[in-house]
C-alpha positions as CSV (number, residue, x, y, z in Angstrom):
1,M,0.0,0.0,0.0
2,S,1.4,3.4,-1.0
3,T,2.0,6.2,1.6
4,D,-0.8,8.3,0.1
5,A,-3.3,5.3,0.2
6,A,-2.3,4.5,3.8
7,T,-2.8,8.2,4.8
8,E,-6.2,8.3,3.1
9,Q,-7.3,5.1,5.0
10,E,-6.2,6.4,8.4
11,T,-8.2,9.6,7.7
12,R,-11.3,7.5,7.0
13,W,-10.8,5.5,10.2
14,A,-10.5,8.7,12.1
15,Q,-13.8,9.9,10.8
16,V,-15.7,6.8,11.9
17,V,-18.1,7.6,14.7
18,P,-17.6,5.2,17.6
19,L,-20.5,2.8,18.2
20,E,-22.6,4.0,21.2
21,V,-23.9,1.2,23.4
22,P,-27.3,2.2,24.8
23,E,-27.3,2.9,28.5
24,P,-29.6,0.8,30.7
25,P,-32.9,2.6,31.5
26,T,-32.9,4.5,34.7
27,N,-36.6,5.4,35.0
28,L,-37.7,2.0,36.3
29,V,-41.1,1.4,37.8
30,F,-41.2,-0.7,40.9
31,D,-44.9,-0.6,41.7
32,D,-47.7,-1.1,39.2
33,G,-50.4,-0.5,41.8
34,E,-51.9,-4.0,41.3
35,P,-52.6,-5.9,44.6
36,L,-52.2,-9.6,45.1
37,E,-55.2,-11.7,44.1
38,T,-56.6,-12.3,47.6
39,N,-55.7,-11.8,51.3
40,R,-54.7,-15.5,51.4
41,H,-52.3,-15.0,48.5
42,R,-50.7,-12.1,50.4
43,I,-50.3,-14.1,53.6
44,A,-49.0,-17.1,51.6
45,M,-46.3,-14.9,50.1
46,N,-45.3,-13.5,53.5
47,V,-45.2,-17.0,55.0
48,L,-42.8,-18.1,52.3
49,I,-40.6,-15.0,52.8
50,D,-40.5,-15.4,56.6
51,S,-39.9,-19.1,56.4
52,A,-37.0,-18.7,53.9
53,L,-35.5,-15.9,56.1
54,A,-35.6,-18.3,59.1
55,A,-34.2,-21.2,57.1
56,L,-31.3,-19.1,55.8
57,S,-30.7,-17.1,59.0
58,G,-27.2,-18.4,59.5
59,R,-25.9,-16.7,56.4
60,E,-25.8,-13.2,55.0
61,D,-25.2,-13.8,51.2
62,F,-28.7,-14.0,50.0
63,F,-31.8,-12.0,49.0
64,V,-35.4,-12.9,49.4
65,G,-38.1,-11.0,47.5
66,G,-41.8,-11.2,47.1
67,N,-44.1,-9.5,44.6
68,M,-41.1,-7.5,43.3
69,F,-40.3,-6.6,39.7
70,V,-37.4,-8.4,38.1
71,Y,-35.8,-6.3,35.3
72,Y,-33.6,-8.4,33.0
73,S,-33.4,-6.5,29.6
74,R,-33.4,-3.0,28.2
75,L,-36.3,-3.9,25.8
76,Q,-38.4,-5.4,28.6
77,A,-37.9,-2.2,30.7
78,M,-38.8,0.1,27.8
79,N,-41.9,-1.9,27.0
80,R,-43.0,-1.9,30.7
81,D,-43.2,-5.7,30.5
82,F,-43.4,-6.1,34.2
83,R,-42.3,-9.4,35.7
84,G,-42.8,-9.8,39.4
85,P,-42.5,-13.3,40.8
86,D,-44.6,-13.8,43.9
87,F,-41.6,-15.2,45.7
88,F,-37.9,-15.6,44.8
89,V,-34.5,-16.2,46.4
90,V,-31.1,-15.2,45.0
91,L,-28.1,-16.8,46.7
92,D,-24.4,-15.7,46.9
93,V,-25.2,-12.0,46.6
94,D,-24.8,-9.0,49.0
95,G,-27.8,-9.4,51.3
96,S,-27.3,-6.1,53.1
97,R,-28.2,-3.9,50.1
98,D,-31.6,-2.1,50.0
99,R,-33.5,-3.0,46.8
100,Q,-36.8,-1.8,45.4
101,G,-36.7,-4.6,42.9
102,W,-34.3,-7.0,41.3
103,V,-32.4,-5.3,38.4
104,V,-30.2,-7.9,36.8
105,W,-27.6,-5.5,35.2
106,E,-27.1,-4.0,38.7
107,E,-26.5,-7.4,40.2
108,E,-23.6,-8.7,38.0
109,G,-26.1,-10.5,35.8
110,R,-27.6,-12.6,38.6
111,Y,-31.1,-14.0,38.2
112,P,-33.3,-15.7,40.9
113,D,-32.2,-19.2,41.9
114,I,-35.6,-20.2,43.0
115,I,-39.1,-18.8,42.1
116,I,-42.5,-19.7,43.4
117,E,-45.7,-18.4,41.8
118,L,-48.9,-18.4,43.8
119,M,-51.5,-19.2,41.2
120,S,-55.1,-18.2,40.8
121,P,-57.6,-19.2,38.1
122,S,-56.7,-16.0,36.2
123,T,-53.0,-16.6,36.3
124,A,-52.6,-20.4,36.2
125,R,-52.1,-20.7,32.4
126,V,-49.5,-17.9,32.4
127,D,-47.7,-19.5,35.4
128,R,-47.6,-22.9,33.7
129,E,-46.6,-21.7,30.3
130,S,-45.1,-18.3,29.4
131,K,-43.6,-17.7,32.8
132,K,-42.2,-21.2,33.0
133,R,-40.5,-20.7,29.6
134,L,-39.1,-17.3,30.7
135,Y,-37.7,-18.7,33.9
136,E,-36.3,-21.7,32.1
137,R,-34.8,-20.2,29.0
138,T,-33.9,-16.6,30.0
139,F,-33.6,-16.6,33.7
140,H,-32.2,-20.2,34.0
141,T,-33.7,-20.3,37.4
142,A,-32.7,-23.7,39.0
143,D,-36.0,-24.4,40.9
144,Y,-39.5,-23.3,39.8
145,F,-42.7,-24.1,41.8
146,I,-46.3,-23.2,41.4
147,F,-49.1,-23.5,44.0
148,D,-52.7,-22.2,44.3
149,P,-53.4,-21.4,48.0
150,F,-57.1,-22.4,47.4
151,D,-56.2,-25.8,45.8
152,P,-54.2,-28.2,48.0
153,Q,-53.5,-30.5,45.0
154,S,-52.0,-27.9,42.8
155,L,-48.3,-28.0,43.9
156,Q,-45.9,-28.6,41.0
157,G,-42.2,-28.1,40.6
158,W,-39.3,-28.3,38.1
159,H,-35.5,-28.4,38.4
160,L,-33.2,-27.2,35.7
161,N,-31.3,-30.2,34.3
162,D,-27.8,-30.4,32.6
163,K,-29.4,-29.4,29.3
164,Q,-30.8,-26.3,30.8
165,R,-34.4,-27.6,30.5
166,Y,-36.9,-28.1,33.3
167,Q,-37.4,-31.6,34.6
168,P,-40.6,-32.2,36.6
169,L,-39.9,-33.0,40.3
170,D,-41.3,-36.1,41.9
171,A,-43.0,-35.7,45.3
172,N,-42.1,-37.7,48.4
173,E,-44.6,-39.8,50.4
174,S,-45.9,-36.6,52.1
175,G,-46.5,-34.9,48.7
176,W,-43.5,-32.5,49.2
177,L,-41.0,-31.4,46.6
178,W,-37.3,-31.0,47.1
179,S,-35.5,-27.8,46.4
180,E,-32.0,-28.7,45.4
181,T,-31.0,-25.0,45.5
182,L,-32.1,-24.3,49.0
183,Q,-31.7,-27.9,50.3
184,L,-35.2,-27.7,51.7
185,W,-38.5,-29.5,51.2
186,L,-41.4,-27.5,50.0
187,G,-44.7,-28.9,51.1
188,K,-48.2,-28.3,52.3
189,W,-49.1,-27.6,55.9
190,E,-52.6,-27.4,57.3
191,G,-53.6,-24.8,59.8
192,R,-54.7,-21.2,60.4
193,I,-52.1,-18.4,60.0
194,R,-52.6,-14.8,60.8
195,R,-56.4,-15.1,61.1
196,E,-56.7,-16.7,57.7
197,P,-59.0,-18.4,56.9
198,P,-61.5,-16.6,59.1
199,Q,-62.9,-20.0,60.2
200,G,-61.4,-23.5,60.0
201,M,-58.1,-24.3,58.5
202,C,-56.5,-24.5,55.0
203,H,-53.3,-25.6,53.3
204,W,-50.3,-23.4,53.2
205,L,-47.0,-23.8,51.3
206,R,-44.2,-24.2,53.9
207,F,-40.5,-25.0,54.0
208,Y,-39.2,-28.1,55.8
209,D,-35.5,-28.9,56.5
210,S,-33.7,-31.9,55.2
211,Q,-34.9,-34.0,58.2
212,E,-38.5,-32.9,57.3
213,N,-38.8,-30.6,60.3
214,L,-41.1,-27.7,59.8
215,I,-39.3,-24.3,59.5
216,L,-41.1,-22.2,62.1
217,L,-42.4,-18.7,61.6
218,P,-41.4,-15.9,64.0
219,E,-44.8,-16.0,65.7
220,E,-44.6,-19.8,66.1
221,I,-41.1,-19.5,67.6
222,A,-42.4,-16.8,70.0
223,A,-45.4,-18.9,70.9
224,R,-43.2,-21.9,71.6
225,E,-40.9,-19.8,73.8
226,Q,-44.0,-18.4,75.7
227,Q,-45.3,-21.9,76.2
228,R,-42.0,-23.1,77.5
229,A,-41.8,-20.2,79.9
230,Q,-45.3,-20.9,81.1
231,Q,-44.5,-24.6,81.6
232,E,-41.4,-23.6,83.7
233,Q,-43.5,-21.2,85.7
234,Q,-46.1,-24.0,86.3
235,R,-43.3,-26.4,87.4
236,A,-41.9,-23.8,89.8
237,E,-45.3,-23.2,91.3
238,Q,-46.0,-27.0,91.6
239,E,-42.6,-27.3,93.4
240,R,-43.4,-24.4,95.7
241,Q,-46.8,-25.9,96.6
242,R,-45.2,-29.4,97.2
243,A,-42.6,-27.8,99.6
244,E,-45.4,-25.9,101.5
245,R,-47.4,-29.2,101.9
246,L,-44.3,-31.0,103.1
247,A,-43.5,-28.2,105.6
248,A,-47.1,-28.3,106.9
249,R,-46.9,-32.0,107.4
250,L,-43.7,-31.8,109.3
251,R,-45.1,-29.2,111.6
252,E,-48.1,-31.5,112.3
253,L,-45.6,-34.2,113.3
254,G,-43.9,-31.7,115.7
255,A,-40.8,-31.2,113.5
256,D,-39.3,-27.9,112.5
257,P,-39.1,-27.8,108.7
258,D,-36.4,-25.0,108.9
259,A,-34.2,-27.3,110.9
260,L,-34.1,-29.9,108.2
């Protein structure tokens, strides 16, 4: 190449405008104003959050979210294509940060490791189909579960296999499903929680440890401690009354209880 040709090419290169990479959107919305389906759905979500927090209480490197938007692409954010799992957990992240939602490009590309959707008749098809595809093929979320709080037989779950496809999970004898990610069982528990339902009992989705022990909620732990304190108080009172009866009997026999 001649000197003149080389100079001309360098001039053309110098005139090339550098490619500008679009900046991630900053005007993100974190509340669409839409409430959860029912009060039971709201309580069911909070029960899962409290249960997960209790199960993971020994570590700091995790985040638990509920009914929070997950932003994963610029196009999705621009289109206001809101995606807010009812419950999700991300492991091996800074658990001390305040977050309004989960913004993947602000989290070093991390997606939820486990997602649970609380279905209703109006969302069941989306939860089983389009959301399942999204969590499988885009999020690559390891564990995905669905459950309708009004249908005890509705629990289903999938685990991401080596081919990055969801494999249905088999239930154990109790009907529970194993979360490989959390090393916990996810299963139904019958009872009344936080005044729901108003009468009777219903089935809630709860976490159990690897030995199948129920992960207690904060109020259950407090109630257990209160019961233990009451039992200790009752034993102390029974011991005091026994000592008083013994002292009275000794006095009847002419003995001095204080001298013994």
